[in-house]
A tleap script that builds the chain and sets N, CA, C and O, in Angstrom:
source leaprc.protein.ff14SB
mol = sequence {
  NMET SER VAL ILE PHE GLN VAL ILE VAL ALA
  VAL LEU VAL PHE GLY LEU LEU ILE PHE ILE
  HIE GLU LEU GLY HIE PHE THR VAL GLY LYS
  LEU SER GLY MET ARG VAL ASN GLU PHE ALA
  ILE GLY MET GLY PRO ALA LEU PHE SER TRP
  HIE LYS GLY GLU THR GLN TYR SER LEU ARG
  ALA LEU PRO VAL GLY GLY TYR VAL SER VAL
  GLU GLY GLU ASP GLU ASP SER SER ASP PRO
  ARG ALA PHE CYS ASN VAL MET LEU TRP LYS
  ARG ILE LEU PHE VAL CYS ALA GLY ALA ILE
  MET ASN LEU LEU LEU GLY PHE ILE ILE LEU
  SER ILE LEU VAL GLY MET ARG THR THR LEU
  PRO THR THR THR ILE SER GLU PHE HIE PRO
  ASP PRO ALA ASP GLY ALA ALA ALA VAL SER
  ASN GLU LYS LEU CMET
}
set mol.1.N position { 14.887 29.477 20.934 }
set mol.1.CA position { 14.665 30.186 19.676 }
set mol.1.C position { 14.069 31.569 19.933 }
set mol.1.O position { 14.449 32.528 19.262 }
set mol.2.N position { 13.154 31.695 20.876 }
set mol.2.CA position { 12.522 32.986 21.123 }
set mol.2.C position { 13.507 33.997 21.714 }
set mol.2.O position { 13.357 35.198 21.492 }
set mol.3.N position { 14.506 33.532 22.457 }
set mol.3.CA position { 15.503 34.441 23.015 }
set mol.3.C position { 16.335 35.048 21.885 }
set mol.3.O position { 16.639 36.241 21.910 }
set mol.4.N position { 16.697 34.248 20.914 }
set mol.4.CA position { 17.458 34.747 19.760 }
set mol.4.C position { 16.623 35.766 19.000 }
set mol.4.O position { 17.130 36.809 18.587 }
set mol.5.N position { 15.350 35.463 18.816 }
set mol.5.CA position { 14.455 36.395 18.125 }
set mol.5.C position { 14.348 37.714 18.893 }
set mol.5.O position { 14.374 38.785 18.287 }
set mol.6.N position { 14.228 37.646 20.208 }
set mol.6.CA position { 14.153 38.853 21.025 }
set mol.6.C position { 15.425 39.679 20.927 }
set mol.6.O position { 15.361 40.908 20.884 }
set mol.7.N position { 16.574 39.029 20.892 }
set mol.7.CA position { 17.846 39.744 20.751 }
set mol.7.C position { 17.911 40.430 19.392 }
set mol.7.O position { 18.337 41.581 19.305 }
set mol.8.N position { 17.497 39.744 18.335 }
set mol.8.CA position { 17.502 40.330 16.992 }
set mol.8.C position { 16.575 41.532 16.928 }
set mol.8.O position { 16.942 42.563 16.363 }
set mol.9.N position { 15.384 41.421 17.494 }
set mol.9.CA position { 14.436 42.540 17.504 }
set mol.9.C position { 15.009 43.711 18.302 }
set mol.9.O position { 14.903 44.863 17.881 }
set mol.10.N position { 15.616 43.415 19.451 }
set mol.10.CA position { 16.202 44.485 20.271 }
set mol.10.C position { 17.314 45.202 19.513 }
set mol.10.O position { 17.399 46.429 19.567 }
set mol.11.N position { 18.162 44.464 18.813 }
set mol.11.CA position { 19.245 45.067 18.039 }
set mol.11.C position { 18.673 45.919 16.910 }
set mol.11.O position { 19.175 47.012 16.651 }
set mol.12.N position { 17.641 45.439 16.242 }
set mol.12.CA position { 17.030 46.205 15.147 }
set mol.12.C position { 16.358 47.481 15.651 }
set mol.12.O position { 16.480 48.533 15.023 }
set mol.13.N position { 15.652 47.398 16.773 }
set mol.13.CA position { 15.002 48.583 17.337 }
set mol.13.C position { 16.051 49.589 17.808 }
set mol.13.O position { 15.921 50.787 17.559 }
set mol.14.N position { 17.075 49.107 18.481 }
set mol.14.CA position { 18.165 49.973 18.919 }
set mol.14.C position { 18.850 50.610 17.705 }
set mol.14.O position { 19.198 51.790 17.731 }
set mol.15.N position { 19.040 49.820 16.642 }
set mol.15.CA position { 19.624 50.337 15.408 }
set mol.15.C position { 18.775 51.428 14.783 }
set mol.15.O position { 19.307 52.409 14.262 }
set mol.16.N position { 17.458 51.267 14.831 }
set mol.16.CA position { 16.558 52.299 14.305 }
set mol.16.C position { 16.695 53.589 15.102 }
set mol.16.O position { 16.752 54.676 14.526 }
set mol.17.N position { 16.747 53.470 16.431 }
set mol.17.CA position { 16.924 54.655 17.279 }
set mol.17.C position { 18.240 55.367 16.973 }
set mol.17.O position { 18.287 56.594 16.891 }
set mol.18.N position { 19.293 54.594 16.806 }
set mol.18.CA position { 20.602 55.172 16.480 }
set mol.18.C position { 20.546 55.846 15.116 }
set mol.18.O position { 21.033 56.965 14.952 }
set mol.19.N position { 19.952 55.168 14.137 }
set mol.19.CA position { 19.865 55.721 12.782 }
set mol.19.C position { 19.132 57.061 12.778 }
set mol.19.O position { 19.599 58.021 12.165 }
set mol.20.N position { 17.989 57.131 13.459 }
set mol.20.CA position { 17.204 58.375 13.501 }
set mol.20.C position { 18.008 59.476 14.187 }
set mol.20.O position { 18.012 60.617 13.725 }
set mol.21.N position { 18.685 59.146 15.278 }
set mol.21.CA position { 19.497 60.124 16.005 }
set mol.21.C position { 20.608 60.673 15.106 }
set mol.21.O position { 20.775 61.886 14.979 }
set mol.22.N position { 21.353 59.778 14.494 }
set mol.22.CA position { 22.466 60.208 13.633 }
set mol.22.C position { 21.969 60.907 12.374 }
set mol.22.O position { 22.643 61.793 11.850 }
set mol.23.N position { 20.806 60.520 11.891 }
set mol.23.CA position { 20.219 61.188 10.728 }
set mol.23.C position { 19.929 62.659 11.032 }
set mol.23.O position { 20.020 63.507 10.145 }
set mol.24.N position { 19.582 62.956 12.275 }
set mol.24.CA position { 19.384 64.343 12.682 }
set mol.24.C position { 20.659 65.149 12.542 }
set mol.24.O position { 20.654 66.238 11.967 }
set mol.25.N position { 21.766 64.607 13.076 }
set mol.25.CA position { 23.052 65.295 12.943 }
set mol.25.C position { 23.429 65.446 11.465 }
set mol.25.O position { 23.829 66.525 11.028 }
set mol.26.N position { 23.297 64.363 10.706 }
set mol.26.CA position { 23.670 64.354 9.291 }
set mol.26.C position { 22.881 65.392 8.494 }
set mol.26.O position { 23.455 66.162 7.724 }
set mol.27.N position { 21.571 65.406 8.683 }
set mol.27.CA position { 20.710 66.312 7.932 }
set mol.27.C position { 21.043 67.770 8.233 }
set mol.27.O position { 21.175 68.581 7.317 }
set mol.28.N position { 21.178 68.100 9.504 }
set mol.28.CA position { 21.496 69.486 9.868 }
set mol.28.C position { 22.888 69.855 9.361 }
set mol.28.O position { 23.102 70.978 8.903 }
set mol.29.N position { 23.837 68.921 9.438 }
set mol.29.CA position { 25.171 69.188 8.921 }
set mol.29.C position { 25.145 69.500 7.436 }
set mol.29.O position { 25.754 70.474 6.993 }
set mol.30.N position { 24.442 68.679 6.664 }
set mol.30.CA position { 24.351 68.897 5.212 }
set mol.30.C position { 23.598 70.186 4.890 }
set mol.30.O position { 24.039 70.969 4.049 }
set mol.31.N position { 22.457 70.409 5.560 }
set mol.31.CA position { 21.657 71.603 5.268 }
set mol.31.C position { 22.367 72.894 5.661 }
set mol.31.O position { 22.131 73.940 5.056 }
set mol.32.N position { 23.233 72.829 6.668 }
set mol.32.CA position { 23.932 74.036 7.091 }
set mol.32.C position { 25.256 74.218 6.350 }
set mol.32.O position { 26.010 75.144 6.649 }
set mol.33.N position { 25.542 73.350 5.393 }
set mol.33.CA position { 26.719 73.514 4.553 }
set mol.33.C position { 28.004 72.941 5.104 }
set mol.33.O position { 29.079 73.250 4.592 }
set mol.34.N position { 27.925 72.112 6.138 }
set mol.34.CA position { 29.140 71.507 6.689 }
set mol.34.C position { 29.592 70.359 5.790 }
set mol.34.O position { 28.788 69.748 5.087 }
set mol.35.N position { 30.890 70.081 5.828 }
set mol.35.CA position { 31.440 68.945 5.089 }
set mol.35.C position { 31.321 67.707 5.976 }
set mol.35.O position { 32.028 67.582 6.975 }
set mol.36.N position { 30.421 66.790 5.603 }
set mol.36.CA position { 30.219 65.551 6.357 }
set mol.36.C position { 31.119 64.484 5.748 }
set mol.36.O position { 30.914 64.079 4.603 }
set mol.37.N position { 32.113 64.026 6.503 }
set mol.37.CA position { 33.067 63.041 6.003 }
set mol.37.C position { 32.519 61.619 6.049 }
set mol.37.O position { 32.741 60.833 5.128 }
set mol.38.N position { 31.786 61.282 7.147 }
set mol.38.CA position { 31.290 59.911 7.269 }
set mol.38.C position { 29.999 59.871 8.073 }
set mol.38.O position { 29.809 60.614 9.035 }
set mol.39.N position { 29.122 58.974 7.638 }
set mol.39.CA position { 27.889 58.645 8.350 }
set mol.39.C position { 27.962 57.151 8.635 }
set mol.39.O position { 27.932 56.346 7.704 }
set mol.40.N position { 28.058 56.768 9.900 }
set mol.40.CA position { 28.244 55.363 10.258 }
set mol.40.C position { 27.197 54.914 11.255 }
set mol.40.O position { 26.848 55.641 12.186 }
set mol.41.N position { 26.701 53.702 11.046 }
set mol.41.CA position { 25.825 53.041 12.010 }
set mol.41.C position { 26.622 51.870 12.570 }
set mol.41.O position { 27.080 51.007 11.821 }
set mol.42.N position { 26.782 51.845 13.873 }
set mol.42.CA position { 27.587 50.824 14.523 }
set mol.42.C position { 28.983 51.340 14.802 }
set mol.42.O position { 29.349 52.440 14.389 }
set mol.43.N position { 29.759 50.532 15.509 }
set mol.43.CA position { 31.141 50.868 15.860 }
set mol.43.C position { 32.034 49.705 15.432 }
set mol.43.O position { 31.551 48.634 15.066 }
set mol.44.N position { 33.317 49.932 15.485 }
set mol.44.CA position { 34.265 48.881 15.132 }
set mol.44.C position { 34.550 48.850 13.648 }
set mol.44.O position { 34.345 49.840 12.946 }
set mol.45.N position { 35.031 47.695 13.161 }
set mol.45.CA position { 35.381 47.597 11.743 }
set mol.45.C position { 34.143 47.667 10.846 }
set mol.45.O position { 33.059 47.209 11.207 }
set mol.46.N position { 34.341 48.249 9.676 }
set mol.46.CA position { 33.232 48.408 8.729 }
set mol.46.C position { 32.905 47.073 8.056 }
set mol.46.O position { 33.793 46.373 7.569 }
set mol.47.N position { 31.616 46.736 8.039 }
set mol.47.CA position { 31.155 45.553 7.298 }
set mol.47.C position { 30.884 45.921 5.841 }
set mol.47.O position { 31.275 45.205 4.920 }
set mol.48.N position { 30.209 47.051 5.656 }
set mol.48.CA position { 29.907 47.580 4.330 }
set mol.48.C position { 30.251 49.055 4.341 }
set mol.48.O position { 30.039 49.744 5.339 }
set mol.49.N position { 30.780 49.534 3.232 }
set mol.49.CA position { 31.140 50.939 3.145 }
set mol.49.C position { 31.049 51.376 1.691 }
set mol.49.O position { 31.448 50.636 0.792 }
set mol.50.N position { 30.528 52.572 1.456 }
set mol.50.CA position { 30.452 53.107 0.097 }
set mol.50.C position { 30.531 54.626 0.158 }
set mol.50.O position { 30.196 55.245 1.168 }
set mol.51.N position { 30.976 55.203 -0.934 }
set mol.51.CA position { 31.085 56.653 -1.055 }
set mol.51.C position { 29.977 57.173 -1.956 }
set mol.51.O position { 29.648 56.567 -2.976 }
set mol.52.N position { 29.414 58.290 -1.566 }
set mol.52.CA position { 28.491 59.007 -2.432 }
set mol.52.C position { 28.795 60.483 -2.239 }
set mol.52.O position { 28.599 61.021 -1.149 }
set mol.53.N position { 29.261 61.124 -3.262 }
set mol.53.CA position { 29.674 62.510 -3.139 }
set mol.53.C position { 30.902 62.597 -2.254 }
set mol.53.O position { 31.863 61.851 -2.443 }
set mol.54.N position { 30.874 63.499 -1.295 }
set mol.54.CA position { 32.017 63.674 -0.399 }
set mol.54.C position { 31.891 62.853 0.879 }
set mol.54.O position { 32.790 62.885 1.720 }
set mol.55.N position { 30.802 62.124 1.039 }
set mol.55.CA position { 30.522 61.412 2.292 }
set mol.55.C position { 30.701 59.910 2.123 }
set mol.55.O position { 30.274 59.331 1.124 }
set mol.56.N position { 31.331 59.292 3.104 }
set mol.56.CA position { 31.439 57.841 3.156 }
set mol.56.C position { 30.349 57.330 4.089 }
set mol.56.O position { 30.199 57.834 5.202 }
set mol.57.N position { 29.605 56.355 3.654 }
set mol.57.CA position { 28.544 55.724 4.444 }
set mol.57.C position { 29.029 54.338 4.826 }
set mol.57.O position { 29.593 53.625 3.996 }
set mol.58.N position { 28.812 53.948 6.088 }
set mol.58.CA position { 29.282 52.630 6.503 }
set mol.58.C position { 28.356 52.003 7.534 }
set mol.58.O position { 27.735 52.683 8.351 }
set mol.59.N position { 28.291 50.685 7.463 }
set mol.59.CA position { 27.607 49.860 8.460 }
set mol.59.C position { 28.708 49.085 9.158 }
set mol.59.O position { 29.480 48.377 8.512 }
set mol.60.N position { 28.782 49.216 10.474 }
set mol.60.CA position { 29.903 48.647 11.213 }
set mol.60.C position { 29.485 47.433 12.033 }
set mol.60.O position { 28.295 47.189 12.232 }
set mol.61.N position { 30.463 46.680 12.502 }
set mol.61.CA position { 30.249 45.359 13.097 }
set mol.61.C position { 29.497 45.368 14.423 }
set mol.61.O position { 28.672 44.485 14.656 }
set mol.62.N position { 29.753 46.324 15.286 }
set mol.62.CA position { 29.156 46.311 16.622 }
set mol.62.C position { 27.955 47.261 16.673 }
set mol.62.O position { 28.115 48.469 16.503 }
set mol.63.N position { 26.766 46.727 16.902 }
set mol.63.CA position { 25.547 47.568 16.881 }
set mol.63.C position { 25.331 48.318 18.195 }
set mol.63.O position { 24.277 48.194 18.820 }
set mol.64.N position { 26.326 49.090 18.609 }
set mol.64.CA position { 26.239 49.774 19.897 }
set mol.64.C position { 26.336 51.284 19.768 }
set mol.64.O position { 26.691 51.955 20.737 }
set mol.65.N position { 26.040 51.825 18.630 }
set mol.65.CA position { 26.105 53.268 18.458 }
set mol.65.C position { 26.258 53.637 17.007 }
set mol.65.O position { 25.988 52.836 16.112 }
set mol.66.N position { 26.688 54.840 16.785 }
set mol.66.CA position { 26.903 55.342 15.444 }
set mol.66.C position { 27.517 56.718 15.549 }
set mol.66.O position { 27.665 57.254 16.647 }
set mol.67.N position { 27.873 57.289 14.428 }
set mol.67.CA position { 28.438 58.627 14.462 }
set mol.67.C position { 28.354 59.290 13.100 }
set mol.67.O position { 28.235 58.636 12.064 }
set mol.68.N position { 28.421 60.617 13.143 }
set mol.68.CA position { 28.539 61.445 11.960 }
set mol.68.C position { 29.833 62.227 12.136 }
set mol.68.O position { 29.974 63.014 13.072 }
set mol.69.N position { 30.767 62.005 11.233 }
set mol.69.CA position { 32.053 62.681 11.295 }
set mol.69.C position { 32.015 63.907 10.393 }
set mol.69.O position { 31.831 63.798 9.180 }
set mol.70.N position { 32.191 65.067 10.998 }
set mol.70.CA position { 32.157 66.329 10.269 }
set mol.70.C position { 33.559 66.916 10.266 }
set mol.70.O position { 34.261 66.869 11.276 }
set mol.71.N position { 33.960 67.464 9.140 }
set mol.71.CA position { 35.274 68.107 9.016 }
set mol.71.C position { 35.429 69.184 10.096 }
set mol.71.O position { 34.541 70.016 10.282 }
set mol.72.N position { 36.547 69.161 10.794 }
set mol.72.CA position { 36.848 70.181 11.794 }
set mol.72.C position { 36.102 70.041 13.099 }
set mol.72.O position { 36.086 70.971 13.905 }
set mol.73.N position { 35.488 68.903 13.321 }
set mol.73.CA position { 34.744 68.703 14.574 }
set mol.73.C position { 35.696 68.443 15.742 }
set mol.73.O position { 35.461 68.916 16.854 }
set mol.74.N position { 36.760 67.697 15.492 }
set mol.74.CA position { 37.702 67.338 16.552 }
set mol.74.C position { 39.021 68.095 16.473 }
set mol.74.O position { 39.787 68.103 17.436 }
set mol.75.N position { 39.291 68.723 15.349 }
set mol.75.CA position { 40.557 69.428 15.177 }
set mol.75.C position { 40.318 70.675 14.339 }
set mol.75.O position { 39.273 70.818 13.705 }
set mol.76.N position { 41.292 71.574 14.341 }
set mol.76.CA position { 41.179 72.772 13.502 }
set mol.76.C position { 41.295 72.394 12.037 }
set mol.76.O position { 42.018 71.468 11.669 }
set mol.77.N position { 40.579 73.119 11.220 }
set mol.77.CA position { 40.614 72.883 9.781 }
set mol.77.C position { 40.518 74.228 9.077 }
set mol.77.O position { 39.841 75.143 9.546 }
set mol.78.N position { 41.197 74.333 7.958 }
set mol.78.CA position { 41.141 75.575 7.180 }
set mol.78.C position { 39.973 75.578 6.205 }
set mol.78.O position { 39.706 76.593 5.562 }
set mol.79.N position { 39.272 74.451 6.088 }
set mol.79.CA position { 38.118 74.352 5.196 }
set mol.79.C position { 37.015 75.286 5.702 }
set mol.79.O position { 36.628 75.190 6.867 }
set mol.80.N position { 36.497 76.192 4.855 }
set mol.80.CA position { 35.434 77.093 5.319 }
set mol.80.C position { 34.146 76.358 5.683 }
set mol.80.O position { 33.294 76.914 6.376 }
set mol.81.N position { 33.993 75.110 5.222 }
set mol.81.CA position { 32.807 74.308 5.542 }
set mol.81.C position { 33.012 73.436 6.765 }
set mol.81.O position { 32.142 72.629 7.093 }
set mol.82.N position { 34.133 73.575 7.446 }
set mol.82.CA position { 34.424 72.781 8.642 }
set mol.82.C position { 33.549 73.231 9.810 }
set mol.82.O position { 33.126 74.384 9.891 }
set mol.83.N position { 33.296 72.293 10.698 }
set mol.83.CA position { 32.479 72.550 11.887 }
set mol.83.C position { 33.006 73.748 12.668 }
set mol.83.O position { 32.233 74.599 13.108 }
set mol.84.N position { 34.318 73.807 12.836 }
set mol.84.CA position { 34.914 74.871 13.649 }
set mol.84.C position { 34.852 76.238 12.972 }
set mol.84.O position { 35.123 77.250 13.619 }
set mol.85.N position { 34.502 76.292 11.689 }
set mol.85.CA position { 34.483 77.559 10.956 }
set mol.85.C position { 33.083 78.058 10.605 }
set mol.85.O position { 32.943 79.163 10.082 }
set mol.86.N position { 32.053 77.272 10.878 }
set mol.86.CA position { 30.695 77.740 10.572 }
set mol.86.C position { 30.160 78.558 11.743 }
set mol.86.O position { 30.731 78.555 12.833 }
set mol.87.N position { 29.083 79.242 11.503 }
set mol.87.CA position { 28.497 80.120 12.530 }
set mol.87.C position { 28.061 79.313 13.752 }
set mol.87.O position { 27.692 78.143 13.649 }
set mol.88.N position { 28.113 79.968 14.907 }
set mol.88.CA position { 27.807 79.311 16.180 }
set mol.88.C position { 26.419 78.692 16.193 }
set mol.88.O position { 26.260 77.574 16.684 }
set mol.89.N position { 25.409 79.377 15.673 }
set mol.89.CA position { 24.048 78.842 15.728 }
set mol.89.C position { 23.927 77.557 14.907 }
set mol.89.O position { 23.110 76.698 15.237 }
set mol.90.N position { 24.722 77.409 13.845 }
set mol.90.CA position { 24.709 76.170 13.058 }
set mol.90.C position { 25.348 75.029 13.850 }
set mol.90.O position { 24.889 73.888 13.786 }
set mol.91.N position { 26.406 75.342 14.596 }
set mol.91.CA position { 27.038 74.318 15.428 }
set mol.91.C position { 26.099 73.857 16.536 }
set mol.91.O position { 26.026 72.666 16.839 }
set mol.92.N position { 25.383 74.799 17.138 }
set mol.92.CA position { 24.423 74.454 18.195 }
set mol.92.C position { 23.319 73.563 17.634 }
set mol.92.O position { 22.962 72.557 18.246 }
set mol.93.N position { 22.778 73.929 16.474 }
set mol.93.CA position { 21.742 73.098 15.850 }
set mol.93.C position { 22.260 71.708 15.531 }
set mol.93.O position { 21.560 70.716 15.734 }
set mol.94.N position { 23.491 71.636 15.031 }
set mol.94.CA position { 24.086 70.340 14.693 }
set mol.94.C position { 24.170 69.449 15.931 }
set mol.94.O position { 23.812 68.273 15.871 }
set mol.95.N position { 24.633 69.992 17.033 }
set mol.95.CA position { 24.795 69.210 18.262 }
set mol.95.C position { 23.440 68.788 18.823 }
set mol.95.O position { 23.302 67.674 19.329 }
set mol.96.N position { 22.442 69.660 18.740 }
set mol.96.CA position { 21.116 69.375 19.309 }
set mol.96.C position { 20.239 68.505 18.407 }
set mol.96.O position { 19.241 67.949 18.867 }
set mol.97.N position { 20.600 68.383 17.140 }
set mol.97.CA position { 19.729 67.712 16.169 }
set mol.97.C position { 19.433 66.254 16.527 }
set mol.97.O position { 18.316 65.790 16.297 }
set mol.98.N position { 20.391 65.528 17.076 }
set mol.98.CA position { 20.157 64.127 17.440 }
set mol.98.C position { 19.093 63.989 18.512 }
set mol.98.O position { 18.189 63.161 18.397 }
set mol.99.N position { 19.200 64.802 19.553 }
set mol.99.CA position { 18.212 64.751 20.639 }
set mol.99.C position { 16.838 65.187 20.147 }
set mol.99.O position { 15.823 64.622 20.555 }
set mol.100.N position { 16.801 66.182 19.278 }
set mol.100.CA position { 15.520 66.642 18.732 }
set mol.100.C position { 14.866 65.531 17.914 }
set mol.100.O position { 13.654 65.331 17.990 }
set mol.101.N position { 15.663 64.815 17.139 }
set mol.101.CA position { 15.114 63.701 16.351 }
set mol.101.C position { 14.603 62.581 17.265 }
set mol.101.O position { 13.593 61.949 16.953 }
set mol.102.N position { 15.286 62.326 18.391 }
set mol.102.CA position { 14.794 61.325 19.347 }
set mol.102.C position { 13.435 61.738 19.905 }
set mol.102.O position { 12.530 60.911 20.016 }
set mol.103.N position { 13.292 63.011 20.257 }
set mol.103.CA position { 12.007 63.499 20.764 }
set mol.103.C position { 10.923 63.394 19.698 }
set mol.103.O position { 9.796 62.995 19.991 }
set mol.104.N position { 11.263 63.750 18.466 }
set mol.104.CA position { 10.305 63.662 17.362 }
set mol.104.C position { 9.880 62.217 17.121 }
set mol.104.O position { 8.698 61.944 16.908 }
set mol.105.N position { 10.826 61.301 17.153 }
set mol.105.CA position { 10.496 59.878 16.974 }
set mol.105.C position { 9.572 59.398 18.095 }
set mol.105.O position { 8.604 58.683 17.835 }
set mol.106.N position { 9.863 59.785 19.333 }
set mol.106.CA position { 8.990 59.409 20.450 }
set mol.106.C position { 7.583 59.947 20.276 }
set mol.106.O position { 6.610 59.238 20.535 }
set mol.107.N position { 7.465 61.190 19.842 }
set mol.107.CA position { 6.152 61.785 19.596 }
set mol.107.C position { 5.407 61.027 18.497 }
set mol.107.O position { 4.210 60.773 18.626 }
set mol.108.N position { 6.098 60.669 17.430 }
set mol.108.CA position { 5.465 59.941 16.326 }
set mol.108.C position { 5.014 58.555 16.783 }
set mol.108.O position { 3.901 58.132 16.472 }
set mol.109.N position { 5.868 57.850 17.516 }
set mol.109.CA position { 5.501 56.510 17.996 }
set mol.109.C position { 4.305 56.580 18.941 }
set mol.109.O position { 3.380 55.776 18.821 }
set mol.110.N position { 4.308 57.522 19.874 }
set mol.110.CA position { 3.170 57.664 20.791 }
set mol.110.C position { 1.897 58.058 20.043 }
set mol.110.O position { 0.813 57.581 20.379 }
set mol.111.N position { 2.017 58.911 19.047 }
set mol.111.CA position { 0.844 59.299 18.257 }
set mol.111.C position { 0.254 58.096 17.533 }
set mol.111.O position { -0.964 57.931 17.482 }
set mol.112.N position { 1.120 57.257 16.974 }
set mol.112.CA position { 0.638 56.053 16.291 }
set mol.112.C position { -0.036 55.112 17.285 }
set mol.112.O position { -1.114 54.586 17.007 }
set mol.113.N position { 0.590 54.898 18.439 }
set mol.113.CA position { 0.004 53.992 19.430 }
set mol.113.C position { -1.338 54.496 19.950 }
set mol.113.O position { -2.271 53.709 20.111 }
set mol.114.N position { -1.447 55.790 20.213 }
set mol.114.CA position { -2.723 56.351 20.679 }
set mol.114.C position { -3.757 56.289 19.558 }
set mol.114.O position { -4.933 56.025 19.810 }
set mol.115.N position { -3.327 56.530 18.331 }
set mol.115.CA position { -4.252 56.474 17.197 }
set mol.115.C position { -4.789 55.075 16.928 }
set mol.115.O position { -5.868 54.927 16.354 }
set mol.116.N position { -4.050 54.046 17.336 }
set mol.116.CA position { -4.480 52.664 17.118 }
set mol.116.C position { -5.461 52.181 18.175 }
set mol.116.O position { -6.095 51.142 17.992 }
set mol.117.N position { -5.599 52.904 19.267 }
set mol.117.CA position { -6.493 52.464 20.354 }
set mol.117.C position { -7.949 52.547 19.906 }
set mol.117.O position { -8.335 53.468 19.186 }
set mol.118.N position { -8.734 51.596 20.331 }
set mol.118.CA position { -10.162 51.623 20.024 }
set mol.118.C position { -10.948 52.322 21.128 }
set mol.118.O position { -12.032 52.851 20.883 }
set mol.119.N position { -10.404 52.324 22.338 }
set mol.119.CA position { -11.041 53.049 23.439 }
set mol.119.C position { -9.987 53.893 24.126 }
set mol.119.O position { -8.802 53.557 24.128 }
set mol.120.N position { -10.428 54.975 24.698 }
set mol.120.CA position { -9.528 55.849 25.438 }
set mol.120.C position { -9.947 55.883 26.893 }
set mol.120.O position { -11.140 55.796 27.186 }
set mol.121.N position { -9.012 56.006 27.808 }
set mol.121.CA position { -9.370 56.069 29.225 }
set mol.121.C position { -10.229 57.298 29.514 }
set mol.121.O position { -10.025 58.370 28.945 }
set mol.122.N position { -11.198 57.112 30.415 }
set mol.122.CA position { -12.082 58.209 30.788 }
set mol.122.C position { -12.436 58.087 32.263 }
set mol.122.O position { -12.232 57.036 32.871 }
set mol.123.N position { -12.954 59.138 32.824 }
set mol.123.CA position { -13.398 59.098 34.215 }
set mol.123.C position { -14.884 58.772 34.319 }
set mol.123.O position { -15.412 58.694 35.428 }
set mol.124.N position { -15.566 58.580 33.202 }
set mol.124.CA position { -16.983 58.248 33.194 }
set mol.124.C position { -17.166 56.761 33.480 }
set mol.124.O position { -16.494 55.920 32.882 }
set mol.125.N position { -18.082 56.439 34.404 }
set mol.125.CA position { -18.381 55.049 34.728 }
set mol.125.C position { -19.410 54.558 33.728 }
set mol.125.O position { -20.502 55.120 33.631 }
set mol.126.N position { -19.071 53.511 32.981 }
set mol.126.CA position { -19.982 53.018 31.950 }
set mol.126.C position { -21.030 52.066 32.518 }
set mol.126.O position { -22.175 52.070 32.066 }
set mol.127.N position { -20.654 51.246 33.507 }
set mol.127.CA position { -21.622 50.359 34.134 }
set mol.127.C position { -21.125 49.993 35.525 }
set mol.127.O position { -19.957 50.188 35.863 }
set mol.128.N position { -22.048 49.457 36.324 }
set mol.128.CA position { -21.721 49.131 37.701 }
set mol.128.C position { -22.124 47.695 37.971 }
set mol.128.O position { -23.252 47.293 37.686 }
set mol.129.N position { -21.198 46.922 38.520 }
set mol.129.CA position { -21.485 45.538 38.901 }
set mol.129.C position { -21.446 45.473 40.418 }
set mol.129.O position { -20.415 45.773 41.020 }
set mol.130.N position { -22.557 45.084 41.053 }
set mol.130.CA position { -22.531 44.974 42.513 }
set mol.130.C position { -21.541 43.891 42.941 }
set mol.130.O position { -21.352 42.886 42.255 }
set mol.131.N position { -20.931 44.121 44.068 }
set mol.131.CA position { -19.938 43.179 44.569 }
set mol.131.C position { -20.641 41.919 45.052 }
set mol.131.O position { -21.479 41.991 45.951 }
set mol.132.N position { -20.320 40.772 44.476 }
set mol.132.CA position { -20.980 39.520 44.890 }
set mol.132.C position { -20.675 39.163 46.344 }
set mol.132.O position { -21.447 38.441 46.975 }
set mol.133.N position { -19.579 39.650 46.872 }
set mol.133.CA position { -19.246 39.353 48.264 }
set mol.133.C position { -20.246 40.001 49.215 }
set mol.133.O position { -20.509 39.450 50.284 }
set mol.134.N position { -20.812 41.155 48.859 }
set mol.134.CA position { -21.814 41.803 49.712 }
set mol.134.C position { -23.063 40.938 49.812 }
set mol.134.O position { -23.627 40.813 50.898 }
set mol.135.N position { -23.502 40.350 48.738 }
set mol.135.CA position { -24.681 39.481 48.758 }
set mol.135.C position { -24.445 38.244 49.591 }
set mol.135.O position { -25.341 37.811 50.315 }
set mol.136.N position { -23.266 37.664 49.508 }
set mol.136.CA position { -22.947 36.468 50.287 }
set mol.136.C position { -22.922 36.794 51.780 }
set mol.136.O position { -23.353 35.983 52.599 }
set mol.137.N position { -22.429 37.955 52.130 }
set mol.137.CA position { -22.383 38.346 53.537 }
set mol.137.C position { -23.792 38.551 54.072 }
set mol.137.O position { -24.069 38.208 55.221 }
set mol.138.N position { -24.684 39.102 53.263 }
set mol.138.CA position { -26.067 39.314 53.709 }
set mol.138.C position { -26.757 37.979 53.936 }
set mol.138.O position { -27.489 37.822 54.913 }
set mol.139.N position { -26.539 37.021 53.054 }
set mol.139.CA position { -27.159 35.706 53.212 }
set mol.139.C position { -26.625 35.027 54.468 }
set mol.139.O position { -27.396 34.414 55.206 }
set mol.140.N position { -25.344 35.123 54.720 }
set mol.140.CA position { -24.762 34.489 55.921 }
set mol.140.C position { -25.307 35.117 57.183 }
set mol.140.O position { -25.541 34.408 58.162 }
set mol.141.N position { -25.517 36.425 57.195 }
set mol.141.CA position { -26.061 37.107 58.371 }
set mol.141.C position { -27.499 36.716 58.613 }
set mol.141.O position { -27.910 36.600 59.768 }
set mol.142.N position { -28.294 36.505 57.549 }
set mol.142.CA position { -29.698 36.093 57.727 }
set mol.142.C position { -29.766 34.715 58.340 }
set mol.142.O position { -30.648 34.469 59.163 }
set mol.143.N position { -28.886 33.810 57.985 }
set mol.143.CA position { -28.884 32.438 58.516 }
set mol.143.C position { -28.528 32.456 60.010 }
set mol.143.O position { -29.003 31.620 60.779 }
set mol.144.N position { -27.700 33.405 60.400 }
set mol.144.CA position { -27.314 33.472 61.808 }
set mol.144.C position { -28.447 33.955 62.681 }
set mol.144.O position { -28.476 33.637 63.870 }
set mol.145.N position { -29.367 34.701 62.144 }
set mol.145.CA position { -30.442 35.265 62.966 }
set mol.145.C position { -31.580 34.346 63.117 }
set mol.145.O position { -32.560 34.681 63.781 }
savepdb mol mol.pdb
quit
């Protein structure tokens, strides 16, 4: 039972990482005026899919990735909002946004973990316990003399 639970937790954590990464691409695409055709979590056939505005959102069967499909990303398009037609700096931001979101998530998680600590590592010695082996060696040497 615990192995199944561990697999479920691993899939959910991996899914969260994928979601945050793809959300970076999606957000920058929308904010920079690109036409986002699809936002998908997972690969393979769609389990759930819905449209909102011009974007299709889907949850797919295999939890091994995700993608944001932008108009003109893989082919030429005459749409002025296509990836291939927007300014270069917007395309660079779009491509880098996933990695930036991963770094931001790591920073947030580490900040939370450090904030939860009750003690922090230090180089100050708080107390000293003499080694009990030294006392035993002294007693053994006295008996020999």
